[in-house]
C-alpha positions as CSV (number, residue, x, y, z in Angstrom):
1,M,25.8,43.1,9.2
2,T,27.2,44.6,12.7
3,A,28.5,42.7,15.5
4,L,25.1,42.9,17.1
5,D,23.4,41.9,14.6
6,T,25.7,38.8,14.3
7,I,25.0,38.2,17.7
8,T,21.4,38.4,17.0
9,L,21.4,36.0,14.2
10,W,23.6,33.3,16.3
11,I,20.6,33.6,19.3
12,S,17.8,33.0,17.1
13,L,19.6,29.9,15.7
14,K,20.8,28.7,18.9
15,T,17.9,29.4,20.6
16,A,15.6,27.6,17.7
17,A,17.9,24.5,17.4
18,T,18.1,23.6,21.4
19,A,14.1,24.4,21.7
20,T,13.5,21.9,18.8
21,V,15.6,19.1,20.5
22,L,13.7,19.7,23.5
23,A,10.4,19.9,22.0
24,A,11.2,16.9,19.7
25,G,12.1,14.9,22.6
26,F,8.9,15.9,24.9
27,G,6.6,16.2,22.2
28,L,7.7,12.3,20.9
29,A,7.5,10.9,24.1
30,S,4.4,12.2,25.2
31,A,2.8,11.6,22.0
32,A,3.9,8.0,22.7
33,W,2.4,7.9,25.7
34,M,-0.9,8.8,24.7
35,V,-1.3,6.8,22.0
36,Y,0.4,3.5,23.6
37,R,-0.2,4.1,27.4
38,G,-2.4,6.8,28.2
39,P,-5.7,7.0,29.1
40,R,-8.4,5.6,26.2
41,P,-9.4,8.1,23.8
42,G,-12.8,9.5,24.3
43,T,-12.7,9.5,28.2
44,R,-12.7,12.8,30.1
45,L,-9.4,12.2,31.2
46,F,-8.0,11.7,27.9
47,A,-9.5,15.0,26.8
48,L,-8.1,16.9,29.8
49,I,-4.6,16.0,29.3
50,D,-4.7,16.5,25.4
51,S,-6.2,19.8,26.0
52,V,-3.1,20.9,28.3
53,L,-0.7,19.4,25.9
54,I,-2.1,21.5,23.1
55,A,-3.2,24.7,25.1
56,P,0.3,26.3,24.4
57,M,-0.7,26.4,20.5
58,I,-3.8,28.0,21.4
59,L,-3.4,30.5,23.9
60,P,-2.0,34.4,23.4
61,P,1.4,34.4,23.6
62,T,1.1,37.3,26.4
63,V,-0.9,35.0,28.1
64,L,1.3,31.6,27.9
65,G,4.3,34.3,28.9
66,F,2.8,35.1,31.8
67,I,1.7,31.7,33.0
68,L,5.4,30.7,32.6
69,L,6.7,33.9,34.5
70,M,4.1,32.6,37.4
71,I,5.6,29.1,37.1
72,F,9.4,29.6,36.5
73,G,9.6,33.5,38.1
74,A,11.9,34.8,40.5
75,Q,9.7,34.6,43.5
76,S,8.1,31.0,42.3
77,P,9.4,27.7,43.9
78,V,10.7,26.4,40.5
79,G,12.7,29.7,40.4
80,R,14.1,29.8,43.7
81,L,15.4,26.4,43.2
82,W,16.7,27.1,39.8
83,E,18.9,30.2,41.2
84,R,19.9,28.2,44.0
85,I,21.1,25.4,41.8
86,F,22.8,27.9,39.2
87,G,23.7,31.1,40.8
88,N,20.9,33.3,38.2
89,P,17.7,34.0,37.7
90,L,15.8,31.9,35.1
91,V,13.7,34.8,34.2
92,F,15.4,37.8,31.6
93,S,18.3,34.9,30.6
94,W,19.1,32.9,27.8
95,P,17.7,29.6,28.7
96,A,14.7,31.4,29.5
97,T,14.3,32.2,25.7
98,V,15.0,28.2,25.2
99,L,12.2,27.4,27.6
100,A,9.5,30.2,26.0
101,A,10.6,29.0,22.4
102,S,10.2,24.9,23.4
103,T,7.1,25.3,25.2
104,V,5.5,27.3,21.8
105,A,7.0,24.4,19.7
106,F,6.0,21.3,21.5
107,P,2.3,21.6,20.8
108,L,3.5,21.0,16.9
109,M,5.8,18.7,17.7
110,Y,3.1,16.4,19.7
111,R,0.2,16.6,17.2
112,T,2.1,15.7,14.2
113,T,4.1,13.0,15.8
114,R,0.8,11.5,17.8
115,A,-1.0,11.7,14.0
116,A,2.0,10.1,12.5
117,L,1.9,6.7,15.4
118,L,-1.7,6.6,15.3
119,Q,-0.9,5.8,11.2
120,V,0.9,2.7,11.5
121,D,-0.4,-0.4,10.7
122,G,-1.6,-2.3,14.0
123,Q,-0.9,-5.7,12.5
124,L,3.1,-4.6,12.3
125,I,2.7,-3.6,16.0
126,A,1.0,-6.9,16.7
127,A,3.4,-9.2,15.0
128,A,6.3,-7.3,16.8
129,R,4.5,-8.1,19.8
130,T,4.5,-11.7,19.2
131,L,8.4,-11.4,18.6
132,S,9.5,-9.3,21.2
133,D,8.5,-8.4,24.7
134,Q,10.5,-5.5,24.9
135,G,8.4,-2.2,24.3
136,G,11.3,0.2,24.1
137,R,12.8,-2.5,21.2
138,I,9.4,-2.5,19.3
139,F,8.9,1.4,19.8
140,L,12.6,2.0,18.2
141,R,12.8,-0.7,15.9
142,V,9.2,-0.8,14.4
143,I,7.0,1.9,15.3
144,L,9.5,5.0,15.3
145,P,10.7,4.2,11.4
146,S,7.1,3.3,10.3
147,A,6.0,6.9,11.6
148,W,9.2,9.0,10.7
149,P,8.1,11.0,8.0
150,G,5.3,12.4,10.3
151,V,8.3,12.6,13.0
152,L,10.4,14.5,10.8
153,A,7.2,17.1,10.2
154,G,6.6,17.4,13.5
155,T,10.4,18.3,13.8
156,L,10.8,20.7,10.9
157,L,7.3,22.8,12.3
158,A,8.6,22.6,15.8
159,F,11.9,24.5,14.7
160,A,10.4,27.2,12.3
161,R,7.8,28.3,15.4
162,S,10.8,28.1,17.8
163,L,12.4,30.2,15.0
164,G,9.6,33.1,15.2
165,E,8.9,32.9,18.6
166,F,8.2,36.2,20.0
167,G,5.4,37.0,22.6
168,A,6.2,34.6,25.3
169,T,9.6,35.2,24.8
170,L,9.7,39.1,25.7
171,M,7.5,38.1,28.9
172,L,10.0,35.6,30.1
173,A,13.0,36.8,28.5
174,G,12.9,39.9,27.9
175,S,14.9,41.5,24.5
176,I,18.6,42.1,25.9
177,P,20.8,42.9,23.1
178,G,23.4,40.0,22.6
179,Q,21.8,38.0,25.8
180,T,18.4,37.3,24.7
181,R,17.0,39.4,21.9
182,T,16.2,37.2,18.6
183,M,15.3,37.7,15.2
184,P,11.4,38.6,16.0
185,M,12.4,40.9,18.4
186,A,15.2,42.9,16.4
187,I,12.1,43.0,14.0
188,Y,9.6,44.9,16.7
189,Y,11.9,47.0,17.5
190,A,13.1,48.0,14.3
191,V,9.7,48.7,13.1
192,E,9.1,50.9,16.5
193,S,12.2,53.0,15.5
194,G,11.3,53.5,12.1
195,A,14.0,51.4,10.7
196,Y,12.1,49.4,8.0
197,A,15.0,48.4,5.7
198,E,16.3,46.7,8.9
199,A,12.7,45.0,9.7
200,A,12.6,43.7,6.0
201,L,16.1,42.2,5.8
202,W,15.3,40.5,9.5
203,S,11.8,39.1,8.1
204,A,13.4,38.0,5.1
205,L,16.0,36.2,6.5
206,I,13.6,34.4,8.8
207,M,11.5,33.2,5.8
208,I,14.6,32.1,4.2
209,I,15.7,30.1,7.0
210,S,12.3,28.3,7.7
211,L,11.2,27.7,4.3
212,G,14.4,26.8,3.1
213,V,15.0,23.9,5.9
214,I,11.5,23.0,5.2
215,F,12.1,22.4,1.6
216,L,15.8,20.8,1.5
217,A,14.5,18.4,3.9
218,E,11.2,17.7,1.6
219,F,13.2,17.3,-1.1
220,R,15.6,14.9,0.3
221,L,12.6,12.9,1.4
222,E,10.9,12.4,-2.0
223,K,14.4,11.8,-3.9
224,A,15.1,9.0,-1.4
225,V,12.0,7.4,-1.8
226,I,10.7,7.8,-5.3
227,P,12.3,6.0,-7.9
228,S,13.7,7.5,-11.3
229,P,11.0,7.4,-13.6
230,R,10.8,5.1,-16.2
231,R,11.0,5.8,-19.9
232,R,8.0,7.6,-20.9
233,P,7.3,6.5,-24.5
234,P,5.0,9.0,-26.4
235,A,1.3,8.0,-26.1
236,P,0.1,6.4,-29.8
237,K,-2.6,7.2,-31.5
238,I,-5.4,6.0,-29.8
239,P,-7.5,3.1,-31.8
240,Q,-10.9,3.8,-33.0
241,H,-12.0,0.0,-33.2
242,E,-16.0,-0.4,-32.1
243,G,-15.7,-2.5,-29.0
244,T,-12.3,-2.1,-28.0
245,L,-10.8,-1.0,-24.8
246,A,-7.8,0.2,-25.1
247,L,-4.9,1.8,-22.7
248,H,-1.4,2.9,-22.2
249,I,-1.0,4.6,-18.6
250,I,2.1,5.3,-16.5
251,K,1.5,6.2,-12.6
252,Q,4.5,6.8,-10.1
253,L,4.0,6.4,-6.8
254,Q,6.6,6.1,-3.8
255,G,8.9,3.2,-4.5
256,F,6.5,1.8,-7.5
257,V,5.8,2.6,-11.5
258,L,2.8,1.3,-12.8
259,D,3.1,1.2,-16.5
260,L,0.5,-0.7,-18.5
261,Q,-0.4,-1.0,-22.2
262,F,-2.9,-3.3,-23.6
263,Q,-5.7,-3.4,-26.0
264,S,-8.9,-5.9,-25.8
265,T,-12.4,-6.8,-27.2
266,S,-13.3,-9.1,-24.1
267,R,-16.2,-8.3,-22.0
268,R,-14.9,-10.3,-19.3
269,I,-11.3,-10.1,-18.2
270,A,-9.1,-11.5,-15.0
271,I,-6.2,-9.4,-13.4
272,L,-4.1,-11.8,-12.1
273,G,-0.5,-10.6,-10.0
274,P,1.2,-11.3,-6.9
275,S,0.7,-8.7,-4.2
276,G,2.1,-5.1,-4.9
277,S,2.0,-5.9,-8.5
278,G,-0.6,-2.9,-9.2
279,K,-3.9,-4.6,-9.7
280,S,-5.9,-2.3,-7.2
281,L,-4.2,1.0,-8.7
282,F,-5.1,-0.1,-12.1
283,L,-8.8,-0.4,-11.0
284,R,-8.7,2.8,-9.3
285,C,-7.0,4.6,-12.4
286,L,-9.9,2.6,-14.8
287,A,-12.4,4.2,-12.2
288,G,-11.0,7.8,-12.4
289,L,-10.3,7.9,-8.4
290,E,-6.3,7.9,-9.7
291,Q,-5.1,10.2,-12.1
292,P,-2.3,8.5,-14.4
293,D,0.9,11.0,-14.8
294,A,0.7,10.1,-18.5
295,G,-1.0,8.5,-21.2
296,W,-4.8,7.8,-22.1
297,I,-7.7,5.1,-21.7
298,Q,-10.5,4.4,-24.4
299,V,-13.4,2.3,-23.9
300,D,-14.8,1.9,-27.1
301,H,-15.0,5.4,-29.0
302,K,-15.3,7.0,-25.4
303,I,-12.2,8.7,-24.2
304,L,-11.7,8.3,-20.3
305,F,-8.5,10.1,-20.1
306,D,-6.0,11.4,-22.1
307,R,-3.3,13.1,-20.6
308,E,-2.1,15.3,-23.5
309,S,-5.2,16.6,-24.3
310,H,-6.3,17.3,-20.9
311,V,-9.5,14.9,-20.7
312,N,-10.0,13.3,-17.4
313,R,-13.8,12.0,-16.9
314,K,-14.8,12.1,-13.6
315,P,-15.7,8.8,-12.1
316,K,-19.4,9.2,-12.6
317,A,-19.6,9.7,-16.0
318,R,-16.8,6.7,-16.7
319,E,-20.2,4.8,-15.2
320,A,-17.9,2.5,-13.5
321,G,-19.0,0.0,-10.4
322,L,-16.1,-0.3,-8.3
323,L,-15.8,-3.0,-5.6
324,L,-12.7,-2.0,-3.2
325,Q,-11.2,-4.5,-1.1
326,H,-12.5,-2.7,1.9
327,Y,-15.6,-2.4,0.7
328,A,-15.9,1.2,1.3
329,L,-19.9,0.5,2.6
330,F,-21.3,4.0,4.3
331,P,-21.6,3.5,8.1
332,H,-24.0,5.5,8.6
333,M,-26.8,4.2,6.3
334,S,-28.5,1.2,6.2
335,I,-27.4,-1.5,3.9
336,R,-30.9,-1.2,1.9
337,D,-30.0,2.9,1.6
338,N,-26.2,1.9,0.6
339,I,-27.7,0.2,-2.5
340,L,-30.3,2.7,-3.1
341,F,-27.6,5.1,-2.8
342,G,-25.9,4.1,-5.8
343,M,-29.0,3.3,-8.4
344,K,-29.8,5.2,-11.4
345,T,-33.5,5.1,-10.3
346,P,-33.8,4.7,-6.8
347,N,-36.9,2.3,-5.6
348,R,-37.1,0.2,-2.7
349,R,-38.4,-3.1,-5.1
350,G,-35.1,-2.9,-6.8
351,A,-32.7,-2.4,-3.7
352,D,-34.4,-5.5,-1.9
353,A,-34.4,-7.5,-5.0
354,W,-30.4,-7.2,-4.8
355,L,-30.8,-7.8,-1.2
356,E,-32.9,-10.9,-1.5
357,K,-29.9,-11.9,-4.2
358,I,-27.1,-11.9,-1.7
359,H,-29.2,-13.5,1.3
360,L,-29.8,-10.3,3.3
361,L,-33.1,-9.3,2.9
362,Q,-33.9,-9.5,6.5
363,R,-31.2,-7.5,7.7
364,A,-32.2,-4.7,5.2
365,E,-32.6,-2.1,8.3
366,Q,-29.0,-2.7,9.7
367,R,-26.0,-0.8,9.1
368,P,-22.4,-2.1,7.9
369,P,-21.0,-2.6,11.1
370,Q,-23.6,-4.6,12.5
371,L,-22.6,-6.9,9.7
372,S,-19.9,-9.7,9.1
373,G,-16.9,-9.0,6.7
374,G,-18.4,-11.1,4.2
375,Q,-21.8,-9.7,4.8
376,Q,-20.6,-6.3,4.2
377,Q,-18.4,-7.9,0.9
378,R,-21.7,-9.3,-0.6
379,V,-23.5,-6.2,0.1
380,A,-20.5,-3.8,-1.8
381,L,-20.8,-6.4,-4.5
382,A,-24.5,-5.7,-5.0
383,R,-24.5,-2.0,-4.6
384,A,-21.8,-2.0,-7.4
385,L,-24.0,-4.1,-9.6
386,A,-26.9,-2.2,-8.8
387,A,-25.7,1.0,-10.4
388,E,-25.6,-0.5,-13.8
389,P,-22.2,0.4,-14.7
390,Q,-20.5,0.0,-18.0
391,L,-17.4,-0.9,-16.1
392,L,-17.7,-3.6,-13.7
393,L,-14.3,-3.4,-11.6
394,L,-14.1,-6.2,-8.9
395,D,-11.1,-6.1,-6.7
396,E,-11.1,-9.4,-4.9
397,P,-14.7,-9.9,-4.4
398,F,-15.0,-13.4,-2.9
399,T,-12.0,-13.6,-0.2
400,A,-13.9,-12.9,2.8
401,L,-16.2,-15.7,2.1
402,D,-16.4,-19.6,3.2
403,A,-16.3,-22.1,0.5
404,H,-20.4,-22.2,0.2
405,L,-21.3,-18.8,0.2
406,R,-18.2,-18.3,-2.5
407,D,-19.7,-20.7,-4.8
408,R,-23.3,-19.4,-4.7
409,L,-21.8,-15.6,-5.3
410,E,-19.8,-16.9,-7.9
411,Q,-23.0,-18.8,-9.6
412,Q,-24.9,-15.2,-9.1
413,L,-22.4,-13.1,-10.5
414,V,-22.2,-15.2,-13.7
415,A,-25.6,-15.4,-14.1
416,D,-26.1,-11.8,-13.3
417,L,-23.3,-11.0,-16.3
418,Y,-25.2,-13.3,-18.8
419,H,-27.0,-10.2,-19.6
420,F,-24.8,-7.6,-18.5
421,P,-24.0,-5.2,-21.3
422,G,-20.6,-3.7,-20.0
423,R,-17.3,-4.8,-19.1
424,L,-15.5,-6.4,-16.4
425,F,-12.5,-6.4,-15.0
426,L,-11.9,-8.9,-12.2
427,V,-9.0,-8.5,-9.5
428,T,-8.3,-12.2,-7.9
429,H,-5.5,-14.0,-6.7
430,N,-7.4,-17.5,-7.5
431,V,-6.7,-18.8,-11.1
432,E,-9.7,-21.2,-11.0
433,E,-12.0,-18.4,-10.4
434,A,-10.4,-16.5,-13.0
435,W,-10.7,-19.2,-15.3
436,R,-14.6,-20.1,-14.6
437,I,-15.7,-16.1,-15.0
438,C,-13.6,-14.6,-17.6
439,D,-12.7,-14.9,-20.8
440,E,-9.2,-13.4,-20.9
441,L,-6.3,-12.7,-18.4
442,I,-4.2,-10.4,-17.8
443,L,-0.9,-11.1,-15.7
444,L,1.0,-8.0,-13.7
445,D,4.1,-7.9,-12.4
446,E,6.1,-5.3,-10.6
447,G,3.5,-2.8,-12.3
448,R,3.4,-4.3,-16.2
449,V,2.0,-6.5,-18.0
450,I,4.3,-9.8,-18.6
451,R,1.5,-11.6,-20.6
452,H,-2.5,-10.8,-21.9
453,G,-4.5,-13.0,-24.3
454,P,-7.5,-15.5,-24.0
455,K,-7.3,-17.8,-21.2
456,A,-6.8,-21.1,-23.1
457,E,-4.2,-19.6,-24.6
458,V,-2.4,-18.1,-21.9
459,F,-2.4,-21.0,-19.8
460,A,-1.0,-23.3,-22.7
461,D,1.6,-20.8,-23.4
462,P,2.8,-18.5,-20.4
463,Q,6.2,-17.5,-22.3
464,N,7.6,-16.6,-19.1
465,V,8.2,-18.1,-15.7
466,A,6.5,-15.2,-13.7
467,A,3.6,-16.1,-15.6
468,A,3.7,-19.6,-15.7
469,Q,3.8,-19.2,-11.5
470,L,1.1,-17.2,-11.7
471,T,-1.0,-19.3,-13.5
472,G,-0.2,-22.0,-11.3
473,C,2.5,-24.2,-12.9
474,K,4.3,-26.2,-9.9
475,N,7.1,-27.7,-12.2
476,L,9.8,-25.5,-12.9
477,A,13.5,-25.8,-13.9
478,E,16.4,-24.1,-15.1
479,V,17.7,-25.1,-18.3
480,T,21.1,-26.2,-18.5
481,S,21.9,-26.8,-22.0
482,R,20.1,-27.5,-25.4
483,K,21.2,-29.6,-28.3
484,G,18.6,-29.6,-30.9
485,S,15.3,-30.6,-29.5
486,T,16.8,-32.0,-26.5
487,V,17.4,-29.8,-23.1
488,T,19.6,-31.2,-20.2
489,V,17.9,-30.0,-16.9
490,E,20.5,-30.6,-14.0
491,A,17.9,-29.8,-11.0
492,W,15.7,-32.8,-12.3
493,N,18.9,-35.1,-13.2
494,C,17.4,-35.8,-16.8
495,D,17.2,-35.0,-20.5
496,L,14.0,-33.7,-21.7
497,E,12.7,-34.0,-25.2
498,L,10.8,-31.0,-26.6
499,P,8.8,-30.7,-29.5
500,G,10.7,-29.9,-33.0
501,D,9.5,-26.3,-33.3
502,A,9.8,-25.5,-29.5
503,P,11.0,-21.7,-29.2
504,D,14.4,-21.0,-27.6
505,C,14.3,-21.3,-23.6
506,S,15.9,-20.7,-20.4
507,W,13.6,-22.6,-18.2
508,I,11.3,-25.6,-18.9
509,G,7.7,-25.7,-16.8
510,I,5.1,-28.8,-16.8
511,R,1.9,-28.7,-14.7
512,A,1.3,-31.2,-12.2
513,H,-1.7,-32.6,-13.6
514,H,0.2,-32.9,-16.9
515,I,2.5,-35.7,-16.0
516,A,1.7,-39.2,-16.3
517,L,2.3,-41.7,-13.6
518,S,2.2,-45.3,-14.0
519,N,3.7,-48.6,-12.4
520,A,4.8,-50.4,-15.3
521,S,8.0,-49.1,-17.2
522,S,7.7,-47.7,-20.8
523,H,9.6,-46.5,-24.1
524,E,7.7,-43.2,-24.4
525,A,9.8,-40.5,-24.4
526,N,10.5,-38.3,-21.3
527,T,9.7,-41.4,-19.0
528,F,11.8,-41.6,-16.1
529,P,11.8,-44.1,-13.2
530,C,10.4,-42.1,-9.6
531,W,10.4,-42.5,-6.0
532,L,7.6,-40.6,-3.7
533,T,9.1,-38.6,-1.0
534,R,6.0,-37.5,0.6
535,I,2.2,-36.7,-0.1
536,S,0.0,-33.2,0.6
537,E,-4.0,-34.4,0.5
538,A,-6.9,-32.6,-0.3
539,P,-10.4,-33.9,0.0
540,H,-10.4,-35.6,-3.7
541,R,-7.2,-35.2,-4.6
542,L,-3.5,-36.3,-3.6
543,T,-0.1,-34.2,-4.4
544,F,2.6,-36.8,-4.6
545,F,5.9,-35.2,-4.4
546,L,8.4,-37.5,-6.8
547,K,12.1,-37.4,-7.6
548,L,13.1,-38.9,-10.7
549,Q,15.9,-41.3,-11.6
550,A,17.0,-42.2,-7.9
551,P,15.2,-42.8,-4.5
552,P,15.3,-39.4,-2.2
553,H,17.8,-38.8,0.7
554,D,14.6,-37.7,2.8
555,A,10.9,-36.3,2.5
556,F,11.8,-32.9,1.1
557,D,14.2,-34.3,-1.9
558,A,11.8,-33.9,-4.6
559,H,12.0,-33.0,-8.5
560,V,8.3,-32.6,-9.2
561,Q,5.0,-32.5,-7.8
562,V,1.8,-34.4,-9.6
563,V,-1.6,-34.1,-8.9
564,L,-4.0,-37.5,-9.0
565,P,-7.5,-38.0,-8.2
566,R,-7.5,-39.6,-4.8
567,E,-9.0,-42.8,-6.1
568,K,-6.5,-43.2,-8.8
569,A,-3.5,-42.3,-6.3
570,L,-4.4,-44.5,-3.5
571,Q,-4.6,-47.2,-6.2
572,L,-0.8,-46.4,-7.3
573,Q,0.3,-46.1,-3.7
574,A,-0.6,-49.6,-3.5
575,Q,2.3,-50.7,-6.1
576,P,5.7,-51.0,-5.2
577,Q,8.3,-48.2,-6.5
578,P,9.9,-47.2,-8.6
579,W,7.3,-45.5,-10.7
580,F,7.4,-44.4,-14.0
581,A,6.8,-40.8,-14.7
582,T,5.9,-39.6,-18.4
583,L,6.5,-35.9,-19.4
584,S,4.9,-35.4,-22.7
585,R,6.2,-33.8,-25.0
586,Q,3.2,-31.4,-25.9
587,Q,2.6,-30.7,-22.5
588,I,6.1,-29.0,-21.3
589,L,6.1,-25.5,-21.5
590,P,9.4,-23.6,-23.0
591,L,10.0,-20.5,-20.7
592,Q,12.3,-17.4,-20.6
593,T,13.1,-14.9,-17.8
594,L,11.8,-11.6,-17.7
595,N,13.8,-8.6,-18.3
596,P,14.5,-6.2,-15.4
């Protein structure tokens, strides 16, 4: 490579880098203004400004170069001002090269960044506005970090476009060797002179630089946000038992790994877990909307998915009816047509029967946007059931409903399921709802099954602290030491007798309704004096917060919670303290903590 070739490479890189900085700055500012401060989308003014901002991307390079020449030429007001300040004309200079490159790169930065800003969760911005009245602080601390992958993508596209700019640069800056000649111009003149080997070299260099920068940035981004995959055990032999659903799937997302394995013969299964534990993702894998990275899914003798055998049945072939959290009703259809769309044998009478069940027949011709959130949820539930699925997958079906309507629809669902031949998977946060509707529980935490079994068995023996919490156990404490069947619990300032056959445990728990309260002393094991610290009231029951062994220092100095019917609680409240709490040995839950 000659000295002149080295200068050409340096000019190209210097121009692309400088143009990228300018395009990124102006593009980010323009995108932020259009999204948060500009004209309302859909207005003529918005369309006009947006069209002007993206014009450099669609105009022919020679036309764009001519426009720049008219604006910044030696005879233009801007050109004369430049020459008066800097002493030299702007055209046919290196700054003109930068100007042309940044102009053509700007629309890519603007459009990509604008799209990224529009994807930022509006609830995050609303929360930030309640915490700070400084718009710049909100943008820099909340909005920009949330949109940074899109901003980075726009910056990389701007660099690649700047590096390859030719037409507008030739019109505005010319091709002066050692001053304004960039690699694209070197390619053009090499081809014009017949030096195809030189042109190929420059072309390969541009491709290597452009693709290399994008590849390295994407690689580092993915490496930063995707954890190392968990150990992937080989898929076991698929069981062939009739009436059994069995699966072992692994699905890796950014910052999360779903790794589930279980087998069940139940027809009514509830999935419980904290937010972000993988409940909805599991339903999507079961429905065929997400493809696991490894594993298999079998229902009876029907294989729905097997990665090793390259089996992946389409969602329709799995006969799965899915109710999503956001309903996914077709906004352009009436609610009757929404139900008709999924029916195996569409007929208006059948659709109207479903609308009657959900008390919306009188609104059959209305479209989903005309309904409330609760009404939309009822339509989505009816649509899922009307499809007569073999797998009914309900993702929190009653969350948007008031108490009265929730009870009515729950009872209707139970009645519909009475003759339902398929399987139900119900995702819920409501433990009581899961108990009433389903026979079996699967508890998830951080993408894995932490407890699985018949509901009575899971409640009686959750086995670990996380499962106890998910099933509503309010009283949990760490075991300090154990001697025989006696454990010391310093957090509650007491020693507790466990059943003789109780397993080793690092924690213990007892449900709030399993603690017996009395105003009279007793010689029964695990009976302690207690004092009331505060009360939490509900319409039909009261929750007493109690401190064991000693009077409390304040209203929040409590050890355990006890739930009592309102009438019994009021009778006890009228009695002098201390009262006496009995933690029955048979009701104490021996628990372990989960391994990370």
